[in-house]
TITIGU-164941 format. One record per atom (N, C-alpha, C, O): residue number from 1; x negated, y negated, z. Coordinates in steps of 0.2 Angstrom, whole numbers, plus 5000, padded with zeros to 4 digits. Last residue first. Layout:
N
{NUM; {X; Y; Z}},
...
//
This chain:
110
{110; {4822; 5041; 5050}},
{110; {4826; 5045; 5049}},
{110; {4822; 5052; 5054}},
{110; {4825; 5057; 5054}},
{109; {4816; 5028; 5049}},
{109; {4818; 5030; 5056}},
{109; {4824; 5038; 5054}},
{109; {4828; 5040; 5058}},
{108; {4809; 5025; 5038}},
{108; {4806; 5027; 5045}},
{108; {4808; 5027; 5050}},
{108; {4805; 5027; 5056}},
{107; {4820; 5023; 5026}},
{107; {4816; 5029; 5029}},
{107; {4812; 5030; 5035}},
{107; {4813; 5036; 5038}},
{106; {4834; 5016; 5031}},
{106; {4828; 5014; 5028}},
{106; {4822; 5022; 5031}},
{106; {4821; 5025; 5036}},
{105; {4847; 5025; 5023}},
{105; {4842; 5023; 5030}},
{105; {4836; 5022; 5029}},
{105; {4832; 5027; 5026}},
{104; {4860; 5023; 5013}},
{104; {4854; 5024; 5013}},
{104; {4850; 5021; 5019}},
{104; {4850; 5014; 5020}},
{103; {4878; 5028; 5013}},
{103; {4873; 5023; 5017}},
{103; {4866; 5025; 5015}},
{103; {4865; 5031; 5015}},
{102; {4891; 5038; 5010}},
{102; {4884; 5035; 5004}},
{102; {4878; 5029; 5008}},
{102; {4875; 5027; 5003}},
{101; {4895; 5042; 5021}},
{101; {4899; 5038; 5017}},
{101; {4894; 5033; 5011}},
{101; {4894; 5027; 5009}},
{100; {4887; 5049; 5029}},
{100; {4891; 5053; 5024}},
{100; {4897; 5048; 5021}},
{100; {4903; 5050; 5019}},
{99; {4878; 5040; 5031}},
{99; {4875; 5046; 5025}},
{99; {4880; 5049; 5021}},
{99; {4880; 5052; 5016}},
{98; {4887; 5036; 5042}},
{98; {4884; 5031; 5035}},
{98; {4882; 5036; 5031}},
{98; {4886; 5036; 5026}},
{97; {4889; 5044; 5049}},
{97; {4893; 5042; 5047}},
{97; {4892; 5036; 5044}},
{97; {4896; 5031; 5043}},
{96; {4877; 5047; 5056}},
{96; {4883; 5053; 5054}},
{96; {4886; 5049; 5046}},
{96; {4886; 5050; 5040}},
{95; {4872; 5037; 5063}},
{95; {4871; 5038; 5056}},
{95; {4874; 5045; 5054}},
{95; {4870; 5047; 5050}},
{94; {4881; 5034; 5072}},
{94; {4879; 5030; 5066}},
{94; {4878; 5033; 5059}},
{94; {4881; 5033; 5054}},
{93; {4879; 5046; 5080}},
{93; {4885; 5046; 5076}},
{93; {4885; 5040; 5070}},
{93; {4888; 5041; 5064}},
{92; {4866; 5042; 5083}},
{92; {4868; 5047; 5079}},
{92; {4872; 5050; 5078}},
{92; {4871; 5055; 5074}},
{91; {4868; 5032; 5092}},
{91; {4865; 5030; 5087}},
{91; {4866; 5036; 5081}},
{91; {4866; 5035; 5074}},
{90; {4876; 5038; 5103}},
{90; {4880; 5032; 5096}},
{90; {4878; 5032; 5090}},
{90; {4881; 5031; 5085}},
{89; {4865; 5045; 5108}},
{89; {4872; 5050; 5104}},
{89; {4875; 5044; 5101}},
{89; {4877; 5045; 5095}},
{88; {4857; 5037; 5112}},
{88; {4854; 5039; 5106}},
{88; {4859; 5042; 5103}},
{88; {4858; 5044; 5097}},
{87; {4865; 5020; 5115}},
{87; {4862; 5025; 5116}},
{87; {4858; 5030; 5111}},
{87; {4855; 5027; 5106}},
{86; {4874; 5010; 5110}},
{86; {4870; 5010; 5115}},
{86; {4866; 5013; 5117}},
{86; {4862; 5011; 5121}},
{85; {4870; 5001; 5094}},
{85; {4872; 5007; 5094}},
{85; {4868; 5005; 5105}},
{85; {4863; 5002; 5107}},
{84; {4875; 4991; 5081}},
{84; {4870; 4989; 5086}},
{84; {4876; 4996; 5089}},
{84; {4882; 4996; 5088}},
{83; {4871; 4990; 5064}},
{83; {4878; 4992; 5070}},
{83; {4872; 4993; 5078}},
{83; {4866; 4996; 5078}},
{82; {4873; 4984; 5047}},
{82; {4870; 4985; 5055}},
{82; {4871; 4985; 5057}},
{82; {4875; 4979; 5056}},
{81; {4874; 4989; 5030}},
{81; {4877; 4989; 5038}},
{81; {4872; 4988; 5041}},
{81; {4866; 4989; 5039}},
{80; {4872; 4980; 5015}},
{80; {4868; 4980; 5022}},
{80; {4869; 4979; 5029}},
{80; {4867; 4975; 5033}},
{79; {4875; 4980; 4998}},
{79; {4877; 4980; 5006}},
{79; {4873; 4981; 5011}},
{79; {4871; 4987; 5010}},
{78; {4869; 4977; 4983}},
{78; {4874; 4981; 4988}},
{78; {4875; 4976; 4994}},
{78; {4877; 4970; 4994}},
{77; {4855; 4970; 4968}},
{77; {4864; 4972; 4972}},
{77; {4865; 4976; 4977}},
{77; {4860; 4981; 4976}},
{76; {4845; 4975; 4967}},
{76; {4850; 4977; 4960}},
{76; {4859; 4977; 4964}},
{76; {4864; 4980; 4964}},
{75; {4839; 4968; 4977}},
{75; {4839; 4969; 4971}},
{75; {4842; 4969; 4967}},
{75; {4842; 4965; 4963}},
{74; {4838; 4975; 4988}},
{74; {4846; 4972; 4987}},
{74; {4842; 4968; 4981}},
{74; {4845; 4962; 4980}},
{73; {4828; 4986; 4992}},
{73; {4838; 4987; 4990}},
{73; {4840; 4984; 4984}},
{73; {4843; 4986; 4979}},
{72; {4820; 4975; 4995}},
{72; {4818; 4976; 4989}},
{72; {4825; 4981; 4986}},
{72; {4826; 4981; 4980}},
{71; {4826; 4970; 5006}},
{71; {4825; 4966; 5000}},
{71; {4825; 4970; 4996}},
{71; {4830; 4970; 4993}},
{70; {4824; 4984; 5014}},
{70; {4833; 4982; 5013}},
{70; {4829; 4977; 5005}},
{70; {4828; 4980; 4999}},
{69; {4809; 4983; 5014}},
{69; {4813; 4988; 5013}},
{69; {4820; 4986; 5010}},
{69; {4822; 4986; 5004}},
{68; {4809; 4973; 5024}},
{68; {4804; 4972; 5016}},
{68; {4809; 4980; 5012}},
{68; {4811; 4979; 5007}},
{67; {4812; 4976; 5034}},
{67; {4817; 4971; 5031}},
{67; {4813; 4971; 5024}},
{67; {4816; 4969; 5019}},
{66; {4809; 4990; 5042}},
{66; {4815; 4987; 5037}},
{66; {4818; 4982; 5035}},
{66; {4824; 4983; 5034}},
{65; {4801; 4981; 5050}},
{65; {4796; 4988; 5046}},
{65; {4804; 4988; 5040}},
{65; {4803; 4986; 5035}},
{64; {4808; 4972; 5059}},
{64; {4803; 4970; 5053}},
{64; {4801; 4973; 5048}},
{64; {4799; 4970; 5043}},
{63; {4823; 4978; 5062}},
{63; {4817; 4979; 5064}},
{63; {4814; 4976; 5057}},
{63; {4816; 4977; 5051}},
{62; {4838; 4968; 5062}},
{62; {4835; 4974; 5059}},
{62; {4825; 4974; 5061}},
{62; {4822; 4968; 5060}},
{61; {4843; 4958; 5071}},
{61; {4841; 4965; 5073}},
{61; {4838; 4971; 5070}},
{61; {4837; 4977; 5073}},
{60; {4848; 4948; 5065}},
{60; {4854; 4954; 5068}},
{60; {4851; 4959; 5070}},
{60; {4853; 4965; 5071}},
{59; {4839; 4942; 5062}},
{59; {4841; 4938; 5069}},
{59; {4848; 4943; 5071}},
{59; {4852; 4942; 5076}},
{58; {4829; 4948; 5052}},
{58; {4830; 4948; 5062}},
{58; {4833; 4944; 5067}},
{58; {4832; 4944; 5073}},
{57; {4839; 4941; 5044}},
{57; {4840; 4952; 5046}},
{57; {4838; 4952; 5053}},
{57; {4840; 4955; 5058}},
{56; {4836; 4931; 5042}},
{56; {4841; 4934; 5046}},
{56; {4842; 4939; 5047}},
{56; {4846; 4942; 5051}},
{55; {4822; 4930; 5038}},
{55; {4826; 4927; 5044}},
{55; {4833; 4930; 5048}},
{55; {4835; 4930; 5054}},
{54; {4821; 4934; 5027}},
{54; {4821; 4940; 5032}},
{54; {4823; 4935; 5037}},
{54; {4826; 4939; 5041}},
{53; {4831; 4934; 5014}},
{53; {4836; 4933; 5022}},
{53; {4832; 4937; 5027}},
{53; {4834; 4941; 5031}},
{52; {4828; 4923; 5003}},
{52; {4825; 4926; 5007}},
{52; {4829; 4929; 5013}},
{52; {4829; 4925; 5018}},
{51; {4841; 4926; 4989}},
{51; {4836; 4923; 4993}},
{51; {4834; 4927; 5000}},
{51; {4835; 4932; 5002}},
{50; {4843; 4932; 4971}},
{50; {4842; 4938; 4982}},
{50; {4838; 4931; 4984}},
{50; {4833; 4929; 4980}},
{49; {4851; 4927; 4961}},
{49; {4845; 4925; 4963}},
{49; {4849; 4928; 4972}},
{49; {4854; 4927; 4976}},
{48; {4866; 4937; 4957}},
{48; {4863; 4932; 4957}},
{48; {4857; 4934; 4961}},
{48; {4856; 4940; 4963}},
{47; {4879; 4950; 4965}},
{47; {4875; 4945; 4959}},
{47; {4871; 4938; 4962}},
{47; {4873; 4934; 4966}},
{46; {4880; 4952; 4980}},
{46; {4885; 4954; 4973}},
{46; {4880; 4954; 4967}},
{46; {4877; 4959; 4966}},
{45; {4878; 4958; 4994}},
{45; {4872; 4955; 4989}},
{45; {4877; 4954; 4981}},
{45; {4875; 4958; 4976}},
{44; {4880; 4957; 5010}},
{44; {4881; 4960; 5003}},
{44; {4879; 4955; 5000}},
{44; {4879; 4949; 5001}},
{43; {4881; 4961; 5027}},
{43; {4877; 4958; 5024}},
{43; {4878; 4960; 5014}},
{43; {4876; 4966; 5012}},
{42; {4890; 4965; 5041}},
{42; {4886; 4966; 5034}},
{42; {4885; 4961; 5031}},
{42; {4888; 4956; 5033}},
{41; {4887; 4972; 5059}},
{41; {4887; 4966; 5053}},
{41; {4887; 4968; 5049}},
{41; {4884; 4974; 5050}},
{40; {4895; 4977; 5072}},
{40; {4895; 4977; 5066}},
{40; {4893; 4974; 5064}},
{40; {4897; 4969; 5065}},
{39; {4900; 4977; 5085}},
{39; {4895; 4978; 5084}},
{39; {4891; 4980; 5079}},
{39; {4885; 4983; 5079}},
{38; {4913; 4967; 5085}},
{38; {4907; 4962; 5087}},
{38; {4898; 4968; 5088}},
{38; {4893; 4966; 5090}},
{37; {4921; 4976; 5081}},
{37; {4917; 4974; 5077}},
{37; {4913; 4968; 5079}},
{37; {4909; 4965; 5075}},
{36; {4917; 4992; 5089}},
{36; {4919; 4985; 5091}},
{36; {4918; 4982; 5085}},
{36; {4912; 4984; 5082}},
{35; {4919; 5012; 5089}},
{35; {4914; 5005; 5089}},
{35; {4919; 5000; 5087}},
{35; {4924; 5002; 5084}},
{34; {4929; 5020; 5090}},
{34; {4925; 5015; 5094}},
{34; {4919; 5011; 5093}},
{34; {4915; 5009; 5097}},
{33; {4930; 5026; 5078}},
{33; {4926; 5032; 5083}},
{33; {4925; 5028; 5089}},
{33; {4921; 5030; 5093}},
{32; {4936; 5018; 5070}},
{32; {4940; 5024; 5070}},
{32; {4934; 5029; 5077}},
{32; {4935; 5035; 5080}},
{31; {4926; 5010; 5066}},
{31; {4929; 5007; 5070}},
{31; {4933; 5014; 5073}},
{31; {4934; 5014; 5079}},
{30; {4920; 5019; 5059}},
{30; {4915; 5016; 5064}},
{30; {4923; 5014; 5068}},
{30; {4924; 5018; 5072}},
{29; {4927; 5021; 5047}},
{29; {4926; 5027; 5051}},
{29; {4921; 5025; 5058}},
{29; {4918; 5029; 5062}},
{28; {4929; 5009; 5041}},
{28; {4934; 5010; 5044}},
{28; {4932; 5017; 5049}},
{28; {4935; 5018; 5055}},
{27; {4911; 5008; 5038}},
{27; {4917; 5002; 5043}},
{27; {4923; 5004; 5050}},
{27; {4924; 5004; 5056}},
{26; {4914; 5016; 5026}},
{26; {4909; 5016; 5033}},
{26; {4911; 5014; 5040}},
{26; {4912; 5017; 5046}},
{25; {4922; 5008; 5017}},
{25; {4923; 5016; 5023}},
{25; {4921; 5018; 5027}},
{25; {4923; 5021; 5032}},
{24; {4916; 4998; 5015}},
{24; {4922; 4999; 5018}},
{24; {4924; 5005; 5022}},
{24; {4926; 5006; 5027}},
{23; {4903; 5003; 5011}},
{23; {4901; 5003; 5015}},
{23; {4912; 4998; 5018}},
{23; {4912; 4997; 5024}},
{22; {4911; 5008; 4999}},
{22; {4907; 5015; 5001}},
{22; {4906; 5009; 5011}},
{22; {4907; 5012; 5017}},
{21; {4916; 4995; 4992}},
{21; {4921; 5002; 4994}},
{21; {4916; 5008; 5000}},
{21; {4918; 5010; 5005}},
{20; {4902; 4990; 4990}},
{20; {4907; 4988; 4995}},
{20; {4913; 4994; 4997}},
{20; {4915; 4997; 5003}},
{19; {4887; 5000; 4986}},
{19; {4894; 4996; 4982}},
{19; {4898; 4993; 4990}},
{19; {4895; 4995; 4995}},
{18; {4878; 5006; 4993}},
{18; {4876; 5004; 4984}},
{18; {4883; 5000; 4982}},
{18; {4884; 4996; 4977}},
{17; {4872; 5001; 5006}},
{17; {4874; 5005; 5003}},
{17; {4872; 5000; 4997}},
{17; {4869; 4995; 4996}},
{16; {4859; 5006; 5019}},
{16; {4859; 4999; 5011}},
{16; {4865; 5006; 5006}},
{16; {4864; 5012; 5005}},
{15; {4857; 4999; 5037}},
{15; {4860; 5005; 5029}},
{15; {4860; 5002; 5024}},
{15; {4862; 4996; 5024}},
{14; {4853; 5001; 5056}},
{14; {4853; 4998; 5045}},
{14; {4852; 5004; 5041}},
{14; {4849; 5010; 5040}},
{13; {4856; 5001; 5071}},
{13; {4854; 5006; 5065}},
{13; {4854; 5000; 5059}},
{13; {4854; 4994; 5060}},
{12; {4848; 4997; 5084}},
{12; {4850; 4994; 5079}},
{12; {4849; 4999; 5074}},
{12; {4844; 5001; 5072}},
{11; {4848; 5003; 5102}},
{11; {4845; 5002; 5094}},
{11; {4849; 4999; 5092}},
{11; {4854; 4997; 5095}},
{10; {4845; 5007; 5120}},
{10; {4851; 5000; 5114}},
{10; {4845; 5002; 5108}},
{10; {4839; 5003; 5110}},
{9; {4840; 5008; 5130}},
{9; {4839; 5013; 5124}},
{9; {4844; 5011; 5117}},
{9; {4845; 5013; 5111}},
{8; {4843; 5003; 5140}},
{8; {4834; 5001; 5136}},
{8; {4833; 5004; 5130}},
{8; {4829; 5003; 5125}},
{7; {4855; 4993; 5142}},
{7; {4853; 4999; 5139}},
{7; {4848; 4997; 5139}},
{7; {4847; 4991; 5139}},
{6; {4863; 4980; 5143}},
{6; {4864; 4987; 5149}},
{6; {4861; 4991; 5148}},
{6; {4861; 4995; 5153}},
{5; {4858; 4969; 5135}},
{5; {4855; 4969; 5143}},
{5; {4855; 4975; 5148}},
{5; {4851; 4977; 5152}},
{4; {4864; 4970; 5125}},
{4; {4859; 4972; 5124}},
{4; {4854; 4974; 5130}},
{4; {4849; 4977; 5130}},
{3; {4879; 4977; 5126}},
{3; {4877; 4974; 5130}},
{3; {4869; 4976; 5130}},
{3; {4866; 4980; 5134}},
{2; {4895; 4977; 5112}},
{2; {4890; 4980; 5115}},
{2; {4887; 4975; 5120}},
{2; {4889; 4969; 5120}},
{1; {4911; 4981; 5120}},
{1; {4905; 4978; 5115}},
{1; {4900; 4980; 5117}},
{1; {4899; 4983; 5122}},
//
C-alpha cells in the first residue's frame, strides 16, 4: 500500500478514459503488476449534468493544473483514473499502462 510519508518522490498520475471498459482493463493490468486497490481511485460520469468535482479531485491528489483539464474532458462523459505511485519507476509503469489502454494523460505531465 502507498504511504505518502515513505517517499518524497511519490506522485499521483491521473488519466481520462472515454469508456468504462478501457479503464477496467487498465485497472486489471495495474493489479497484475502489483498496485493495490488502495493505490487507485476511479471516478466516472456516464451522463447528465456534471457537478463541480474540484474539491473531490483535490482530495484524492489530482494536481490543480490537471483539474480544469479533467473537468473539460468529463463534459462528454468518461472516467478519471488516479493512481498513487511510489517513485519514478512506478510512475513510468502506470503511464505505460494508461496509454496502452487508451487513457489520456493531461498534457502537463507528458
